[in-house]
N, C-alpha and C positions, 0 to 999 in steps of 0.2 A: 219334370216342371208342369207349372199352371200356363195355360194361355186362353185367351180366347178364340174359337173356333166355329167354322160353321161345315157341313157334310154335305148342305143341299142350299140351291137358291131359294131364296124368297123374303119377308119381310123380317124385320129385328128379331123376330121371335124364335127365328133359327140360331141366332149366337148364344154357343154356351161357354161353360167354361170348363175345360179338359183338364184334369187334375193330375195325368201320368204320361205326359208327353216325355221323350227323351230328352235330356241336356242335348244341345250342338255342342259339336266339337270342335275348334278352329282349326282352319288349315293353313297352307304356307300363305303369309301376307294376310291371315286375317285376325280378327279380335272379336271375344265374346264378352257382352256386355250384359252385366246384370242390370235391365230396366227400373228405372224409376218413375219413368212417364214414357206416353205414348201419345199421339194426336189421332183424331179421326178426320177424314176428309171427305168431299163430296164422292171422288172416286171410288172409296171406300162402300160405299152407298149401292153404287151404281152396280159395281162388280157382285157383291151379296145379294143384290135383286136379279142378277144373272143376266144385266143389261148392258153389259160393255160389249163393245161393238167386233172388238177384234179377237182371235187366238188369244190365250195365254200360256206361259211356258211349262205348265204342270197344271193336274186336274184335282178336285175337290179331293179330301177337303182343304179348307185355310185358312191361315191364320194371319186375320190383316194387319195391318199397320205401316208406317214407313218413318216417321221420324221415333227417334230413340235419344233419352237423356238417362245416363247412368253411370255407373262405375264398371271401369274394366275387372273383368273378372279372369280371363285367361287370354294369353297370348300365342299365337302360332309361329312356328316357324318363320323367318327372314321378316320379323317385323320390328321395324327401328320406330322409335320416337314415341311409345306406350308402353307402358308397365303396369300391372296388376296395383288397382286401386284408384286410377288415374281418372279422374271425372272428366265423361265426354258428350259429347254430343252428335248428331249424324243421323242419316238415312239411308232407309233401304229403296233400291229402285223397285217396287213390289213388283209392277208390271212387268219387269226382265226376270226376275228371281223367283216372287211367290214367296218371300221369307219373310215373316212378318213380324212385326214388334212390340203386337200386344200380348207379350210373354214375358213371363221372368227372365228370360235369358232370349238373346237375340246375337247372331256370329255375323259382323260385317266386314267388309274388306277396309284394314286401317288405312286405307286412303280416302274412304269415304268419312272418317272421323276427324274431328278436331278437338281440342282441350275446350271444355264447357266453361261459360261466362262465369267468373268469379263473381260469389254474392247473390246469385241470381238463383231462386227456385228451379229445381227443376222440371216443375209444371210450367211454368215461363219459357225455360230455355230450350222445351221439347217443341215449342212453337217455331222455333225459329228455323230450322234446318231445309226441309222441303220448300215452306213458302218463301222464306227469305232467299233462298237460292234461285227461285222461281223470277222472283222481282228484279236480283241481280242479272240474273241472266237477261231477262227480257231487255233489260238497260247495256248491258254488254253488247247483245246484239245489235242494238240501236245507234253503238257507239257515239251517242252526241257529243259536241263538244259545250264547255260551258257556257250558260246563257241561251243556249238552245229551249224551246218551249215544246211540251209534249202534254198530250192529253190521256188521260188516265181514266177509264172507266171500271166498275165496280172499285171504286177507289176508299170506301170504307172496310173492303173485305179484307181478308188475311194477306193475297199477294199483294191489293192494291193500297195497303195501309205501309206495307214494308218499300212498294214502288214509288209510293208519294215521299217516303223518309228517304232513300236511296237518291231520289233527283233532287232534293234540297241539298244533301250532303255534297251533291256531284255540281253544284250550282247551276243547277236545271231550273227553269221557270214552268212547274207542274200548275194543271187546271184538274180537278179532280170532278168527276160526276158520280152524285151518290144519293142517296134520299135525303130528304130534310132534315131529319134528325141527325145527320151525319154532319151536317156544316161544322159543329166545333172542331171533330175530331181532322176533318181535310184541311179547315185552317190551322190547326194545332201542328200540322204538319209542314204548314208555310206556303199551301196551296191554296188556287185561286178556286172557290165553290161552284158548281154548278148543279142544279138540283135535277134529280132523275125527272123524266116526264116520258108519256106514251108516245109523243110526236119528235120530230129532230130535235137534235140538241140544240139549243139558240146561243151559238157562235159561230163567227165568220167562216165561210166556205174558205179552204188552203191558210186556215189561220194558224197553222201548227206546223211544226217543223216533224213530229211523230205523233201516234196514237199507239197507246198499247189496251188494249179491248179487253180487259177480263169480264165484262160482262156479256160479253158475246154477243153486242148489236148488230154487228157483222161488217159487211164491203160497205153499205153506206158512209160509213166513217172516214174511207177513203176521200170522200170529197172535202174533209178538214184537213185534209195534209196537204202540204205545199207541194209543189210538183220536184220530184227527186228527194222528197221527204221518208219517213220511213214507217211502218205498220207492223204491230204483232200483234199476231191472233193466239188465242188463249189454249189451242191445242193444234197440232198438224192438219186434222181434217178440214179446219176453220181457215188456213191461210187461204186468202184471194189470189188470183193473179195479180199480177205489176200492171199499172196504166200510170201514165205521165211521169214514168222514171223513179216512181217510188217503190221503194225496197221493202218487199215483205216476208215477214219471219213467222214461226210458229213456235210455241213455248213446248219444249221437251224436256223438263228440269232432268238433270243429271247429277248426282253427286260428285262432290268436289272439297275434299278436306280442307286445303289452303284456302280457296276462295270462301268457305265459311271458316274460317278462322278470321277473315277479316270483318266478315260480319260480326264475329262474336266479338270483336272489338268495339264496334259502333253499337253494339248491345250494353257494354258494360259501361260506356261515356252516357248512356242515355239518347243516342242520337236515331236509334231506332225504335219504335215501340213493340215491347213482348205484351201481349194482350190475351188473357182468358177467358171464357165464357163460361166455362162449368168444367168441373173436377168429376172424374167418376170412375167407381172399382169395375176390376173385372166383371164382377156379378153383376154390375148395371150396366153393361155395354150396349145391350136393348136400349136402354134411358137413352144412351149417348148418340145413337144412331138415330132415334126418333128428335132428339133434340136439333140435331144439324138439319135433319130433314124438313123441319118448321120453317126455314130461312131466317135470314134476318139476325143472323149470328155475327158477334163484331168480338172476335178473337176466337183462342183454339179451344176447341173440344176436348180436353185431356182425358185420357185413360190412364190408370195408374194399378200398379197390383196389387 
């Protein structure tokens, strides 16, 4: 099979298309997906550059890619609920498996998949699994009752946009911190817009029930959370120590086919946005990495076979 691959760390130029890789075979509880689309994430760039700070479960070479939208091609033993030709989406927890989805075929656990959203192109559907589940799991950690207030930094990014939308669906009062050009998007998700600035965020101390810090502003944001509120950091190393009874959490997104199915329903109804910043072929994977590295991306950078 064909796949995007790299055998050494470095810049985007290390990416190449391998044409003769073996087609993976599904084992018990697994499904093989013929990939229609996948997505590039910032962590893919960090790993490719050799800058990921923790050991990985297997060594080079790597096929990158987390999300997948595609069609079931084969079903392993003990799999119920999926059949050949079913259209599905899901994601591979790459940091745990190094099983990449920038390939013509990918084998994933059936529990990581759900039925693809009806009537939505594969490129758009592929933007949902990892980032949508990250947003959902951030709000699940906080467990805020309807009517609560939440501040979201990095609100116009992929996870931020999903977080605003899911907060609205949950009846939360969201405030989104983003660039000046992102006001329309933030407000379209029912959130109050606050412009990003170099200095302190211009909101009242202790004015929020919780903060989701996707822009990695850091522990200074705890000042904006009321006593006993909640705070979610963008990754486990960034989780601050609790103060004033504030519960602190960190995002460590996990695949969850059942929860993803709930997000698919919201995507089908238009309650959460699916945004694409660009679509690139396997041969143009380096250009996709360069595009994401430029920053300011508003939507998924999609890779297609």
